[in-house]
C-alpha positions as CSV (number, residue, x, y, z in Angstrom):
1,M,-11.3,17.3,1.4
2,P,-10.4,20.7,-0.5
3,A,-13.0,22.3,2.2
4,A,-10.9,21.7,5.0
5,L,-8.3,23.6,3.6
6,A,-9.8,26.7,3.0
7,A,-9.7,28.5,6.5
8,A,-6.4,27.8,6.9
9,L,-5.1,28.5,3.8
10,S,-7.2,31.7,3.1
11,A,-5.2,33.5,6.1
12,T,-1.6,32.6,4.8
13,V,0.6,33.9,2.1
14,L,1.9,30.8,0.0
15,S,5.1,31.0,-1.3
16,T,4.2,30.1,-5.0
17,T,5.8,29.8,-8.5
18,V,3.9,30.6,-11.1
19,L,3.8,27.8,-13.8
20,S,5.1,28.4,-16.8
21,T,3.4,27.1,-20.0
22,A,6.8,26.8,-21.4
23,A,8.0,24.6,-19.1
24,L,5.7,22.1,-19.4
25,P,5.4,18.8,-21.0
26,A,3.6,17.9,-24.2
27,A,0.7,16.3,-24.3
28,A,1.2,12.3,-24.2
29,A,1.6,10.7,-27.6
30,A,-0.9,7.9,-26.9
31,A,-4.4,8.4,-28.4
32,P,-7.3,8.7,-25.8
33,S,-8.8,5.4,-25.3
34,P,-12.5,4.9,-27.4
35,T,-13.6,2.5,-24.5
36,A,-15.6,3.2,-21.4
37,T,-14.7,0.4,-19.3
38,P,-11.3,0.2,-17.2
39,K,-8.3,-1.2,-19.0
40,A,-7.2,-4.8,-18.1
41,R,-4.0,-4.3,-15.7
42,A,-1.5,-6.9,-14.1
43,S,-1.0,-6.4,-10.6
44,S,0.7,-3.4,-9.2
45,T,3.1,-5.8,-7.5
46,G,4.3,-7.2,-10.9
47,T,7.2,-6.2,-13.2
48,Q,6.5,-3.2,-15.1
49,A,8.4,-2.1,-18.5
50,G,10.2,1.4,-18.7
51,T,12.5,1.0,-15.6
52,T,14.7,4.4,-15.6
53,R,16.5,3.8,-12.5
54,A,19.3,0.9,-12.2
55,A,18.1,-1.5,-10.0
56,A,20.0,-1.7,-6.2
57,A,22.1,-4.5,-5.2
58,P,20.3,-7.3,-3.6
59,V,20.3,-7.8,0.1
60,S,20.7,-10.8,2.2
61,V,18.7,-10.7,5.5
62,T,19.7,-13.5,8.2
63,A,16.8,-14.2,10.6
64,A,16.1,-12.3,13.9
65,A,14.5,-15.0,15.7
66,D,13.4,-19.0,14.7
67,T,12.4,-22.0,17.0
68,Y,10.6,-25.0,16.5
69,L,7.6,-26.6,18.0
70,V,6.9,-29.8,19.0
71,T,3.3,-31.0,19.4
72,E,3.6,-33.9,21.4
73,R,5.9,-31.5,23.8
74,P,3.3,-28.5,24.2
75,D,5.3,-26.7,27.3
76,T,9.1,-27.3,25.4
77,A,11.0,-24.3,24.3
78,Y,13.5,-24.6,21.4
79,G,14.7,-21.2,20.6
80,K,17.7,-21.7,21.7
81,E,18.8,-25.1,19.4
82,A,21.0,-25.3,16.7
83,K,18.3,-26.7,14.1
84,I,14.6,-26.0,13.5
85,T,12.8,-28.8,12.4
86,A,9.4,-29.5,10.1
87,A,8.4,-33.2,11.1
88,N,5.5,-35.3,10.2
89,W,7.0,-38.9,11.9
90,S,4.4,-41.7,12.8
91,S,6.3,-42.2,15.8
92,P,4.4,-39.8,17.0
93,W,6.4,-36.8,16.7
94,H,5.0,-33.7,14.9
95,S,6.7,-30.4,14.8
96,Q,6.7,-27.1,12.9
97,A,9.7,-24.1,12.7
98,L,8.8,-20.8,13.1
99,L,11.1,-18.0,11.1
100,R,11.3,-14.1,11.8
101,F,12.8,-11.4,9.5
102,A,13.4,-7.8,9.9
103,V,12.8,-6.3,6.5
104,P,15.2,-3.6,5.9
105,A,13.7,0.0,4.4
106,T,13.7,-0.3,1.0
107,P,16.4,1.8,-1.0
108,A,15.0,5.6,-2.2
109,G,13.4,5.6,-5.6
110,M,13.1,1.4,-5.8
111,K,10.6,-1.4,-4.6
112,I,10.8,-4.7,-3.6
113,A,11.2,-7.1,-6.7
114,S,11.2,-10.5,-5.7
115,A,12.2,-11.9,-2.4
116,T,13.6,-15.6,-1.5
117,L,14.0,-17.7,1.7
118,E,16.8,-19.7,1.8
119,L,17.7,-22.7,4.4
120,T,20.1,-24.9,4.5
121,F,19.6,-28.8,5.1
122,A,21.4,-29.9,8.6
123,K,20.5,-33.4,7.7
124,V,19.8,-35.0,4.4
125,T,18.4,-38.4,5.2
126,Q,14.8,-39.4,5.6
127,Q,13.7,-35.7,3.8
128,P,10.1,-35.1,2.8
129,S,9.7,-34.9,-0.7
130,S,8.1,-30.9,-0.5
131,V,8.1,-28.4,2.6
132,E,5.2,-25.8,2.8
133,L,5.9,-22.5,3.8
134,R,2.9,-20.7,5.7
135,S,1.7,-17.3,6.6
136,V,2.0,-16.0,10.4
137,A,0.4,-13.0,11.5
138,S,2.3,-12.5,14.7
139,T,5.7,-10.9,14.7
140,T,6.3,-10.5,18.5
141,W,6.6,-14.1,19.6
142,P,9.5,-14.7,22.1
143,E,12.1,-16.9,20.5
144,A,13.4,-18.2,24.1
145,T,10.0,-19.2,25.1
146,T,7.8,-20.0,22.5
147,T,6.3,-23.7,22.9
148,Y,3.6,-25.2,20.9
149,A,0.6,-24.5,23.9
150,G,1.6,-20.5,23.4
151,R,2.5,-20.7,19.7
152,P,1.0,-17.8,17.4
153,A,-1.5,-18.8,14.7
154,T,-0.4,-20.4,11.8
155,G,-2.0,-19.1,8.5
156,S,-2.4,-20.8,4.9
157,V,0.4,-22.1,2.5
158,I,1.7,-19.6,0.8
159,A,4.6,-21.3,-1.1
160,T,5.8,-24.9,-1.7
161,A,9.3,-26.3,-2.3
162,K,10.0,-29.8,-3.9
163,V,13.0,-31.5,-2.1
164,T,15.2,-33.3,-4.1
165,A,17.4,-36.4,-2.9
166,G,19.6,-35.7,-0.6
167,A,19.4,-31.8,-1.1
168,T,21.8,-29.5,1.1
169,S,19.4,-26.4,0.7
170,L,16.1,-24.9,0.0
171,S,14.5,-21.7,-1.3
172,F,11.2,-20.5,-1.3
173,D,9.7,-17.5,-3.6
174,V,8.0,-15.0,-1.3
175,P,4.8,-14.4,-2.6
176,D,4.2,-10.5,-4.0
177,G,3.3,-8.3,-1.0
178,R,4.4,-10.3,1.9
179,L,7.3,-8.1,3.0
180,K,6.8,-4.7,3.9
181,P,9.8,-2.1,4.3
182,S,11.4,-1.8,7.6
183,A,8.9,-4.2,9.2
184,A,9.1,-7.6,10.8
185,V,7.6,-10.5,8.8
186,S,7.2,-14.0,10.3
187,F,6.5,-17.3,8.7
188,A,6.2,-21.0,9.3
189,L,7.3,-24.2,8.1
190,T,5.5,-27.4,7.9
191,D,5.9,-31.0,6.2
192,P,3.2,-32.4,4.4
193,T,4.9,-36.1,3.7
194,A,4.4,-38.8,6.2
195,S,7.4,-40.1,8.2
196,S,10.0,-37.7,7.3
197,A,11.5,-34.4,8.9
198,A,13.2,-31.7,7.4
199,V,15.9,-30.9,9.5
200,F,17.5,-27.3,8.8
201,H,20.6,-25.0,10.4
202,S,19.1,-22.3,12.6
203,R,20.3,-19.0,12.5
204,E,22.6,-19.9,15.7
205,Q,24.9,-21.3,13.0
206,G,25.8,-18.1,11.3
207,S,25.8,-18.1,7.8
208,A,24.2,-21.3,7.7
209,G,21.5,-19.8,9.0
210,P,17.9,-18.9,7.3
211,R,18.0,-16.2,5.0
212,L,15.8,-13.8,3.3
213,A,17.4,-12.7,-0.1
214,I,15.9,-9.3,-1.1
215,T,16.0,-7.9,-5.1
216,Y,15.3,-4.4,-5.6
217,A,13.9,-2.8,-9.1
218,A,13.1,0.9,-9.8
219,A,9.8,2.4,-8.7
220,T,9.7,4.5,-11.1
221,T,8.5,3.2,-14.3
222,A,6.6,4.2,-18.1
223,G,2.9,4.0,-17.4
224,G,3.3,2.6,-14.1
225,T,0.5,5.1,-12.3
226,L,-3.1,4.7,-12.5
227,C,-5.4,7.1,-13.5
228,G,-8.5,7.5,-10.8
229,A,-11.2,9.8,-9.9
230,S,-13.0,10.9,-7.0
231,F,-17.0,11.8,-7.7
232,Q,-20.4,11.5,-6.9
233,P,-23.6,10.9,-8.2
234,E,-25.0,14.4,-10.1
235,S,-28.5,15.1,-11.4
236,G,-30.5,12.1,-9.6
237,E,-27.9,9.3,-11.0
238,T,-27.1,6.6,-9.3
239,R,-23.3,5.9,-8.3
240,Q,-23.1,3.0,-10.6
241,Q,-24.5,5.9,-13.4
242,A,-21.6,8.2,-12.0
243,L,-19.2,5.5,-12.4
244,A,-20.0,5.0,-15.9
245,R,-20.2,8.6,-16.8
246,E,-16.7,9.1,-15.7
247,D,-15.5,6.1,-17.6
248,A,-17.0,7.4,-20.7
249,K,-15.6,10.8,-20.2
250,F,-11.9,9.6,-19.3
251,G,-12.2,6.8,-21.6
252,G,-11.9,4.4,-18.7
253,L,-10.5,4.9,-15.3
254,D,-8.0,2.3,-14.3
255,S,-8.9,2.9,-10.5
256,A,-11.5,4.5,-8.1
257,R,-12.0,6.4,-5.0
258,V,-14.9,4.9,-2.5
259,F,-15.4,6.6,0.4
260,F,-17.7,5.7,3.3
261,S,-19.0,8.1,6.6
262,G,-18.8,5.3,8.6
263,L,-17.5,1.6,8.8
264,P,-17.5,0.5,5.3
265,E,-20.0,-1.2,3.2
266,S,-20.1,-4.9,3.1
267,W,-18.3,-6.9,0.4
268,P,-19.4,-6.8,-2.6
269,L,-19.8,-3.4,-2.7
270,K,-23.3,-2.1,-4.1
271,V,-21.3,-0.7,-7.1
272,D,-19.9,-3.0,-9.4
273,Y,-16.1,-1.8,-10.4
274,G,-14.9,-4.4,-11.8
275,K,-11.9,-5.5,-11.0
276,R,-10.1,-2.1,-11.0
277,P,-7.9,-1.5,-7.9
278,L,-10.0,0.7,-5.1
279,V,-8.7,3.1,-2.5
280,V,-11.4,3.0,-0.1
281,S,-11.8,5.4,2.6
282,F,-14.1,4.5,6.1
283,K,-14.3,6.1,9.5
284,G,-15.7,5.1,13.0
285,D,-14.6,6.5,16.1
286,A,-11.1,5.9,17.2
287,D,-11.4,4.7,20.5
288,D,-14.2,2.3,19.7
289,H,-11.8,1.0,17.2
290,V,-9.1,0.7,19.7
291,A,-11.6,-0.6,22.4
292,G,-12.4,-3.8,19.8
293,K,-16.0,-2.6,19.4
294,Y,-16.0,-2.9,15.4
295,D,-13.6,-5.9,15.5
296,A,-16.0,-8.1,14.4
297,T,-17.2,-6.3,11.5
298,M,-13.7,-5.2,10.3
299,R,-12.4,-8.7,10.7
300,K,-15.4,-9.8,8.4
301,W,-14.3,-7.0,6.1
302,F,-10.7,-7.6,5.5
303,A,-11.7,-11.5,5.3
304,D,-14.5,-11.1,2.7
305,A,-12.1,-8.3,0.6
306,P,-11.1,-9.5,-3.2
307,R,-8.3,-10.8,-3.9
308,D,-8.2,-10.5,-7.7
309,R,-7.4,-6.9,-7.0
310,D,-5.8,-4.2,-4.8
311,I,-7.5,-2.9,-2.4
312,Y,-6.0,-0.1,-0.7
313,W,-7.8,0.6,2.7
314,V,-8.2,3.9,4.0
315,Y,-8.6,4.8,7.6
316,Y,-10.0,8.1,8.6
317,H,-8.6,10.1,5.5
318,E,-7.5,13.6,6.2
319,P,-7.7,13.2,10.3
320,E,-5.9,16.8,10.9
321,Q,-9.1,19.0,11.0
322,E,-11.1,16.4,13.2
323,I,-7.8,16.1,15.5
324,R,-7.2,19.9,15.7
325,D,-10.9,20.2,16.5
326,G,-10.7,17.7,19.4
327,M,-12.9,14.8,17.8
328,F,-10.1,12.7,18.9
329,T,-6.6,12.8,19.5
330,A,-3.2,12.1,17.2
331,A,-2.4,9.5,19.7
332,Q,-5.8,8.0,19.5
333,Y,-5.8,7.9,15.7
334,R,-2.3,6.4,15.7
335,K,-3.5,3.5,17.8
336,A,-6.7,3.1,15.8
337,W,-4.4,2.6,12.9
338,Q,-2.3,0.3,14.6
339,H,-5.2,-1.6,15.6
340,L,-7.1,-2.1,12.3
341,A,-3.4,-2.8,10.5
342,K,-3.2,-6.3,13.1
343,L,-7.1,-7.4,12.3
344,A,-6.0,-6.9,8.2
345,E,-3.1,-9.0,8.7
346,E,-4.9,-11.6,9.9
347,A,-6.7,-11.7,6.9
348,D,-3.7,-12.8,5.3
349,N,-4.6,-11.5,1.6
350,P,-1.6,-9.1,0.3
351,R,-3.9,-7.7,-2.1
352,L,-4.7,-5.6,0.9
353,H,-2.8,-2.3,1.3
354,A,-3.0,0.2,4.4
355,T,-3.0,3.5,3.2
356,Q,-2.6,6.4,5.0
357,V,-4.2,9.9,3.1
358,L,-2.9,13.1,5.1
359,M,-3.1,16.7,3.5
360,Q,-0.1,18.0,1.3
361,W,-1.2,21.3,3.2
362,S,0.1,19.6,6.1
363,L,3.6,19.7,5.0
364,E,3.7,23.4,4.3
365,A,5.2,25.9,6.8
366,G,2.0,27.8,7.2
367,S,-0.1,25.1,8.5
368,K,2.3,24.5,11.4
369,R,1.8,20.8,11.6
370,N,4.2,17.9,11.8
371,W,3.0,15.0,9.8
372,R,4.4,12.6,11.6
373,D,2.3,13.4,14.6
374,Y,-0.4,11.2,12.3
375,Y,2.0,8.6,11.3
376,P,1.2,5.4,12.9
377,G,4.8,3.8,12.7
378,D,7.0,1.7,10.9
379,G,5.8,-1.5,9.8
380,V,1.8,-0.4,9.8
381,L,1.8,1.0,6.4
382,D,1.7,0.0,2.7
383,V,1.4,3.2,1.2
384,L,1.6,6.9,2.2
385,A,-0.8,8.7,0.0
386,W,-1.8,12.7,-0.2
387,D,-4.6,14.9,-1.1
388,V,-3.3,17.8,-3.3
389,Y,-4.5,21.0,-4.6
390,N,-3.6,24.1,-6.1
391,H,-6.1,26.3,-3.8
392,P,-8.5,28.3,-4.9
393,D,-7.6,31.2,-3.4
394,T,-4.2,30.6,-5.2
395,A,-5.9,29.9,-8.8
396,A,-8.1,33.1,-8.0
397,K,-4.7,35.4,-8.3
398,G,-4.3,33.3,-11.8
399,I,-1.5,31.1,-10.6
400,Y,-1.2,27.4,-11.1
401,R,1.6,26.3,-8.5
402,T,4.5,24.2,-10.3
403,P,4.4,20.6,-9.6
404,A,8.1,21.0,-7.5
405,D,6.7,23.7,-5.3
406,I,3.6,21.7,-4.4
407,L,5.2,17.9,-4.2
408,D,8.9,18.5,-3.2
409,K,7.7,18.0,0.4
410,V,5.9,14.8,-0.4
411,V,8.6,12.9,-2.0
412,T,10.8,14.0,1.2
413,A,8.0,12.6,3.3
414,N,7.9,9.1,1.3
415,K,11.4,8.5,0.9
416,S,12.0,9.5,4.6
417,V,10.0,6.3,5.8
418,G,11.0,4.2,3.0
419,L,6.8,4.2,1.6
420,P,5.5,4.6,-1.9
421,M,3.4,7.4,-2.3
422,G,-0.2,8.2,-4.1
423,V,-2.7,10.8,-4.6
424,A,-6.1,10.1,-3.5
425,E,-7.1,13.6,-4.4
426,L,-6.0,16.1,-6.9
427,G,-7.7,19.1,-8.2
428,S,-7.6,23.1,-8.8
429,P,-10.4,25.3,-10.1
430,L,-9.7,27.1,-13.0
431,A,-7.4,30.1,-12.9
432,A,-8.0,33.6,-13.3
433,G,-7.7,34.3,-16.9
434,D,-8.0,30.6,-17.9
435,A,-11.4,30.7,-19.0
436,D,-11.1,27.9,-21.4
437,G,-9.0,25.4,-19.5
438,T,-6.1,25.6,-21.8
439,K,-3.6,26.4,-18.7
440,R,-5.0,23.8,-16.3
441,A,-5.0,21.2,-18.6
442,Q,-1.3,22.0,-19.3
443,W,-1.1,21.7,-15.4
444,V,-2.6,18.4,-15.1
445,R,0.0,17.0,-17.7
446,A,2.6,18.7,-15.7
447,M,1.5,17.4,-12.3
448,N,1.0,13.5,-13.8
449,A,4.5,13.6,-15.3
450,Y,6.0,14.8,-12.0
451,L,4.1,12.0,-9.8
452,A,4.7,9.2,-12.1
453,G,8.6,10.2,-12.4
454,H,8.5,9.8,-8.8
455,G,6.4,6.9,-8.6
456,S,3.2,7.4,-7.6
457,K,0.8,4.2,-7.8
458,W,-2.2,6.2,-8.4
459,N,-3.3,10.1,-9.3
460,M,-7.3,10.3,-8.5
461,W,-8.7,13.4,-10.1
462,F,-11.2,15.1,-7.7
463,D,-14.0,15.4,-10.2
464,L,-16.5,17.2,-7.6
465,N,-18.0,21.2,-7.7
466,W,-17.1,21.4,-4.1
467,P,-18.1,24.2,-2.0
468,D,-15.0,26.3,-1.8
469,G,-14.6,25.8,-5.5
470,D,-15.7,24.0,-8.8
471,Y,-12.5,21.3,-9.5
472,R,-14.8,19.3,-12.1
473,L,-13.3,18.6,-15.5
474,R,-15.9,20.2,-17.6
475,D,-13.8,21.5,-20.2
476,Q,-12.5,20.0,-23.3
477,P,-8.8,21.0,-22.9
478,G,-9.0,19.4,-19.4
479,I,-10.9,16.3,-20.1
480,A,-8.5,15.7,-22.9
481,A,-5.6,15.9,-20.4
482,W,-7.0,13.4,-18.0
483,K,-7.7,11.2,-21.1
484,E,-4.4,11.2,-22.3
485,F,-3.3,10.3,-18.7
486,C,-5.6,7.5,-18.7
487,A,-4.8,5.8,-22.3
488,A,-0.7,5.9,-21.5
489,S,-1.2,4.7,-17.8
């Protein structure tokens, strides 16, 4: 929150650049939406129009590990075999195949557009009519020693591929959200057809082994950044009424920020947010999370989360101050993140996105921090997000810092770990000399243009009167600027 920045920033002279109004972009051409309800949107993982960057070359990733497991031989390992099988014999002989891939880092400015699992049959007789692809949460099972008795848990069917008679190959379209950059992913293959077996070449067979073909598209798209807001009830409002006020003021928010001071509220939430994506923050003591004290609660929360919208879940947003004050250590915080991410994976819900929120201030030299101290490691997060402010001390000098001055380090940080970004809190009080808000409105447009141009998933205006400054958009130029963004997003 902005208050957490005040003490550190007030004693620091920032290297700022005055935002020249001549350099600001014109207002978006789209007219503000007259509706006060959220706009219908496609899933954030879908393809969006307006690509401005050429697609990166597709990559083919060979399996990092594969094996098969036989029900009737529970203590036998087959990790070094030249084949993997998914069989459903009545003899009886039942098997399932296990696959693991190491997903590479996503090229800068790109996102995963699609992925296909490709397999080559080693046997073309007695094939099943179809093969099922299932999720597997574990990505640490040992290839050489995994047996049916010690197998990782197999999840639900996520794709089914039909087998034509005598087919020599088979492929599955991997559903959106299943692959994380710079992380491992596991799958299982099962055979639903009686008296049949799907027999494929294993990775020991080189290029004939399992392959994951990944294609990329530009993350920078027109209209791809959602508008949202952080807000609280005012003047005796309920939270539902506060949401309605924000929707009416901005012509309908695409997304919303939700805060819980402890563990998250059970689903469905008490406020009806409709089908819009949510950025949901919760807390809980780091050591208690690691020790499993809240596992039952969190497992249920992840399992009950909606599957018809994107939920960006955040453990302990802005942890920097608490870590500085000794509430917990950075190491404890990272371990809690890793523990929670594993619980979320068990839910097998690709609309759940692990999202870390740090202070943009932690990227400034004056903070004397290294943001990587808080980063829980590759493969844990789906989104690395930030709280971004033109600080009250800066505004008091009549300055709105330029987007590049504030955000270039954010873009660099996200690129360094291959993760998409979002802005969970964006704000500035009115600067000195900007009584009617015209210059702040221009700053809002410039910030949104910069963030959309760098693929931000969502920008949330901090629409609150906070102890260190009033960030609310109550002036007509400011409201119009955010309304234009919501209409165009």
